[in-house]
N, C-alpha and C positions, 0 to 999 in steps of 0.2 A: 567434405563432399567431393564427388568425382565430377570433373569438368565434362560438360556436354553429355551428361547422362541423367536419366530420371531416377529418383529413388522413391519407392513406395514404402513408407514406414507404416506397415499394416499391423495394427494391434487392436486396441479397443475402439478408438473413435476417430481415426484420421487417415487421409491419404495425403502425403506430402510429396511434391514433385519439384526437383531442382534441375536447372540447366547449366549452372555455373557456380563457382565458389562465391560465397558472400563477401562483399567488400566491407570489412569491419570499420573502415575509416570514412565511409561515405554515408549515403542515406540508409535508413532502416526500414524494415518491413512494416506494412500497415495492416491493421485489423479492421475489417468491414463489419460493423455490427448487424446482426439479423434484425428483421422488422418486428419481431415479437408476435408475428401472426403465423398461424398454421392454415394452409389453404391447399386447394387442388381438388380435382374430381376423381382422382385415382388413389387417394390417400391423404393423410394430413402431413403436409410438407412444410418445413421451416423456410420461409421466403426471405428475400433481401430487397431493399428499396433502392430504386434508381430514380434519378432526377433527369428527365429527358426533355430537350427543347428549351426555347426561350420565349416567355418565362417558363421555368421548370415545371413539368408535369410529373408528379410522383406516382410510380407504379411498382407493384410487388412482382418479383420474378424469382425463378429458380436458377440454380447454378448449373451450367453445362460444362463438364470437364472436357468434352470433345469439341465443343463449339468455340468460335472465335469472333462471334458477332453478337449484337444486342437485338433481341426479338421482343416486340411489345404488341399487345392486343389493341387493335383499332376500334373505333366506335361501331364499325360494321360487324365486329365480333359478337355483338349483342343485338338480337332482333326482337320483334314483337312476340315471337314464340318462346323466348327465354324468360325466366323469372325476373321480376322488377329489380332484384339485387344482383343481376348478372354482372354489372361492372365491378362490384365488390368481389364477387365469387371469382372473377378472372384477374384479380389483383389490381384493378384500375385500368383505365383506358388512356391511350395516347392519341391525340388528335393532331396530326402534322399540320393541318391548316391553321392551327392556333399558335404555331411556333414560327418566330421570325427568322430562325436560323436553319430551318428545314431546306435541304437541297435535294429535290427528287431525282431519282435515277430511273430504274425500270422495274418491272415485275419479274422476279426470278424465282426459281425453285429454292426452297429453304436448304435443300441438299442433305442435311444431316438425317441419318436413320433411313435413307432410301433402301439400304440393304435389308432393313426390317419391314419394308412395305410402306413406309411413310412417304407421301407424295405431294404435300401441300407447298404452296408458294407464298411469297410475301411482296409487299410494295417496298422496294429498297430505296434508300437515300442516305444522306449524311445529316447529322445533327449533333448538338452538344449533349454529352452524357456525363452525369455525376453519380458517384457512388454514395449510398447511405442517405438517411433521412435528413441529416443536418447539412446545412449549406457549406459547412467547413470540409466536407468530404471531397476527395479528389475529383477534378473535373477535366475532361478532355473535349476539345472541339473537333468537328469534322469526323465524327465516328460513324461507322457503318451501322445503320439501324434498319430493321425490317419490320414493317407493320403487318400484323397477321389478322385476318378475319376468320380463318379456319379454327375449328375446335379440336383438330387433330392434336395440336399442342395447346392445352387449355390455358396454361399460364405462359407469360413471356419468359425468356431465358437470358442469362448473361454469360457469355462464353469466356472462359479463362484460359483457353489454349492459346499459345503464341502464334498459331497459324494465321496467314494472311487471307483477305478476301479479294476476289477478282470480279468486279462488276462491269467489265468491259469499258472501264473509264480510261480516257486518254492518258491520265497521269499514272496509270498502272495499278499494281496491287496496293491494297490498303492494310496497314498494320492493325493488329488487334489492340484492344484496350491495354492488355498486359504489356505488350511491346511498347506502346505509347508511354506508359508510366516509367518504364525502364529508360527509354530514350530521353525523356525530359528530366531524369534524375530524381524522380519521386521515390522509386524503389531501387534496391541494390542489385537485383537479379531477376531473371525470368523464372522465379520459384513461386509456388503457391502451396497452401495447406487448406484442405477442405474436408468437412464432415457434414453430412446431410441433417444431423440432428435426429433425436429419437423421442417422440412425444410420449412413448410408453415408459420411459425411464424417469425415476425419481419425480421431480416436479416439472417434467417436460423439458428435456435438454435440447436447447435450440441449436441450430446449425452454426458452424464456425467457418469463416473465410479469412485467410491471411494472404496478402499479395507481397511478393518479394521475400518470402520466408515461410515460416510455419509456426504454429502454436505448440511450444514444447510441452505444455500441460495436457495435450490431447492424445498423446500416444505413449506406448511403452516401447523403448528402443529395441531394435532387432538387427541382425547382421545381413539381411537381404537387400540387394540393390537390383532394381529392374531397369534394364536399358530401354530407351525409347525405341519404337519401331521405325521403319524407314519413312512412312508417310504420315501426314496429319491424321488420317482416318483410322490408324491402328496404333497410336503412340503409347497407349496404356494397356498392353497385352501381358497377361500373366498365365502361368501354367496352373491348372486345377488338377492336382494329382488324385484327389478323392473328395467325395462328399458323403458324409455319414449323418444318420439321425439317431438321437438318443432320447428316451422319454422315461416316464415313471415305470414302465413295464418292459422296456427293451433297450439294449445298448449297441451302439456302433453299427446300426443297420446300413449297409452300403446303398447309396443312391445314384452313383455314377459308374456305369459299367466299365468305361474306359477313360483314361486321363485325356484332357482336352486343353487347348489354349483358348482363352476368352478375353474379350475386350472389356475394360472397365469404363462405364459411360453413365454419368448422372443425368443425362438429358431425358432418359426414359426410366420408368419405375421398375420394370420387370426384370426377372432373371430368364434369359433365353438359353435353354439347355437342349441337348440332344433329345429326340423323342424317346429313346430308350431310357434316359434318365427321368424324363417326365413320367413315364410309366412306373418307375420305381417310386417316385413321389406320390403318384396316385394310390399305389398300394399301401405305402407307409402312412399317409395322411387321410386316406379315404376320399380323395378328391375325384370329381367328375368333370370332364371337359364339357363346356356349353358351346355348341357350335354357333348359335345365334350371336352371342356376345364375344366369342373367341377368348373366353376367360374361364378360369377355374372358380366358379361361384361356390360360396360356402353358406349352407342354410343354418338355421338356428340349432338344429339337432347336432350337426357335425361340429359347429362352433363350440358348443358346450362340451362335446367329447374331447376336442383338441385342447381346450382350456384345462380340462381335468388331467389329460395326459402330460401336458406341459412339455412338448417335445422341443428339442433344440437341434440345429443343423450346423455341422462343422465343415468348413471349406479348408482344405489343405492346399495352400498356394506355394508355388516355387517358380524358379526362373524358366523351367522347362516342364513338359508334361510328365517326365520321368527323371528320377534321380536328383541329387543335389540337396542343399539345405532347404527347409520349408518352414512355413509358419501357419498356425491354425487360426482362422477367424470364425468365431461362434456366434450364430444368430439365434436368439430365442424365438419361440413361436410368435411372440408379440410383434416382432419385426415383419412377419408375414400376415398379420391380422389387420388387413386393410379393408377399406370400403370404397366402392365405385359408385359414382353418382351421375346425374344428368350432365351432358346429353348422351353419355355412354349407355346408361340404363335409365328408365323412367323414374325409378325410385331407388333410394340408397340400398345397396346390397353388399354384403361382405364377400370378399374374394381373396384368393391366394395368388400373389403376383408372379406366377410362373408362366412362361410361354414356350411353345414347341418350336424349336429351331428346325428349319428345313435342311440346313447344311452348316458346315463349320464357319462360314462367313458371318453367321448370325449369332454365334455364341457370345453372349454379353452378360455382364454383371451390372445391373442398373442401380438406380437410386436406393432401392431396398437394401442392397448390400452395403451401401455407404452410410447406413444408419449405425453400423457397427465397425466400419473400417474407414 
């Protein structure tokens, strides 16, 4: 492994990121088991369990490759207008008033995804956080926790980036959970391996999360190494040299007019691509943009047609937008065959997780992409 560089081993099912060589004579990487649940209001996503507070409150969250904090849904996130099972739908609720180790700070913007138009805030503080359903999972005290009432992020998130938080606290910046594990000797390096899981594969392939290393069984090795970006907000940037679609009746239809650089970020589900590329997707897949929901909704007729065509989309990734070695990541139509639910829409509706980017700062490969990478 290359010191102080990130590497994305992008093949069938994993992104692995390393910041330093592994210490073979010290601690070993740890695998965090998924919760066995599929949840979310913008697709069926494999969640992971956190134990937050004292006594521990168990909540299901999604993994944020861009985030470095723990976000959880508060009781205020479910109101009388929500269905009775709202707490379950949102992965479980965290009540800071029931935790003896909660130390309140202030209300702050959540920060992540502001470039994509997200603007929610959270009630920030410090509390004890443990990973996994079992009490034997790793635990750290005095972790940054943000309680969310907003539905903009429907599930809580667990950030695995090593970036620090700054809550205007007199003691300064607060290290992320990943850095905390490294500092106390639990893991050997600031490395991680993550795949979002794919419910459509085999008997529903659950997500995978490894801290301090990666799961060797989850990828096919390749020779590409992607260096980290300058700042925390753009550290997983890759070149997309081409996007093509193949189906039962056509091959290698181009969907990306010009190569681009894009950010890989599991915090959000969508693929944010140039408007010109979205127009190509519209033509190839028969998609229609719905202004009210700001989504590409898929009705039953179109859905049946796409199932019959069985298209796949190939992303050719490289270090730069042009030239150099590359690797192909292929997404079947099943990866895009998602459903959106309340409160985004009143009733469950199929949609295609593509978004129109206004400029190059919004080009993003979200959680949909990480079902296959």
